[in-house]
C-alpha positions as CSV (number, residue, x, y, z in Angstrom):
1,X,-0.9,-18.8,18.2
2,X,1.0,-19.3,14.9
3,X,3.0,-16.5,13.3
4,X,1.4,-14.8,10.4
5,X,3.0,-15.2,6.9
6,X,4.5,-12.4,5.0
7,X,1.5,-12.5,2.7
8,X,-0.9,-12.1,5.6
9,X,1.1,-9.2,7.1
10,X,1.5,-7.4,3.8
11,X,-2.2,-7.8,3.2
12,X,-3.1,-6.5,6.7
13,X,-0.7,-3.5,6.4
14,X,-2.0,-2.7,3.0
15,X,-5.6,-2.9,4.1
16,X,-4.8,-0.6,7.1
17,X,-3.1,2.0,4.9
18,X,-5.9,1.8,2.4
19,X,-8.4,2.7,5.2
20,X,-6.1,5.6,6.1
21,X,-5.8,6.6,2.5
22,X,-9.6,6.5,2.1
23,X,-9.9,9.0,4.9
24,X,-7.8,11.3,2.6
25,X,-10.6,11.3,0.0
26,X,-9.7,8.3,-2.1
27,X,-11.1,4.8,-2.0
28,X,-9.5,1.6,-3.3
29,X,-11.7,-0.5,-5.5
30,X,-12.6,-3.7,-3.6
31,X,-10.9,-6.0,-6.1
32,X,-7.9,-3.8,-6.2
33,X,-6.9,-4.3,-2.6
34,X,-5.8,-7.9,-3.1
35,X,-4.2,-7.0,-6.5
36,X,-2.1,-4.4,-4.8
37,X,-1.0,-6.8,-2.1
38,X,-0.4,-9.7,-4.5
39,X,1.2,-7.8,-7.4
40,X,3.2,-5.1,-5.9
41,X,3.4,-4.9,-2.1
42,X,5.3,-8.1,-1.7
43,X,8.0,-7.0,-4.1
44,X,8.4,-3.6,-2.4
45,X,8.1,-4.5,1.3
46,X,9.4,-7.2,3.6
47,X,9.3,-8.2,7.3
48,X,12.3,-7.2,9.3
49,X,12.5,-7.5,13.1
50,X,8.7,-7.7,13.3
51,X,8.1,-4.6,11.2
52,X,7.0,-4.1,7.6
53,X,9.8,-2.2,5.9
54,X,10.7,-1.3,2.3
55,X,13.0,-3.8,0.5
56,X,16.5,-2.7,-0.6
57,X,16.3,0.3,1.7
58,X,13.9,2.1,-0.7
59,X,13.4,5.8,0.1
60,X,10.4,8.1,0.0
61,X,10.5,9.8,-3.5
62,X,9.5,13.1,-1.8
63,X,12.0,12.9,1.0
64,X,15.2,10.9,0.2
65,X,16.2,10.9,3.8
66,X,13.0,9.0,4.9
67,X,12.3,5.3,4.3
68,X,9.4,4.4,2.0
69,X,6.2,3.7,4.0
70,X,3.2,1.7,2.8
71,X,1.1,4.9,3.0
72,X,3.5,6.9,0.8
73,X,3.8,3.9,-1.6
74,X,0.0,3.9,-2.0
75,X,0.0,7.6,-2.7
76,X,2.6,7.0,-5.5
77,X,0.6,4.0,-6.8
78,X,-2.5,6.1,-7.0
79,X,-0.6,8.4,-9.4
80,X,0.9,5.6,-11.6
81,X,-2.0,3.1,-11.5
82,X,-5.0,5.3,-10.9
83,X,-7.4,2.6,-12.2
84,X,-6.9,0.8,-8.9
85,X,-8.5,3.7,-7.1
86,X,-12.0,5.1,-7.1
87,X,-13.0,8.7,-6.7
88,X,-15.1,9.3,-3.6
89,X,-17.0,12.0,-5.4
90,X,-18.2,10.1,-8.5
91,X,-17.7,6.4,-7.5
92,X,-16.0,5.9,-10.9
93,X,-12.4,5.0,-11.5
94,X,-10.0,7.9,-12.3
């Protein structure tokens, strides 16, 4: 079995967090998932010791003592780039 590339790991982690985030009443537009992984996730996260972690020791903006997680990063992205996310109520972009 070959090791996965950073791109594959970031994409998988993003997809997993997106599924979790959808459960919290927001859905990512289908085309946005890849855009998020390609455009942003790889600049924010890296693989370290087999785990996906924030680059440059980035911290959670709501809790400076905690490292930034993919889930928290997606929450922030929904605020700054809301066009990437769809409302589950209307099916239209915010």
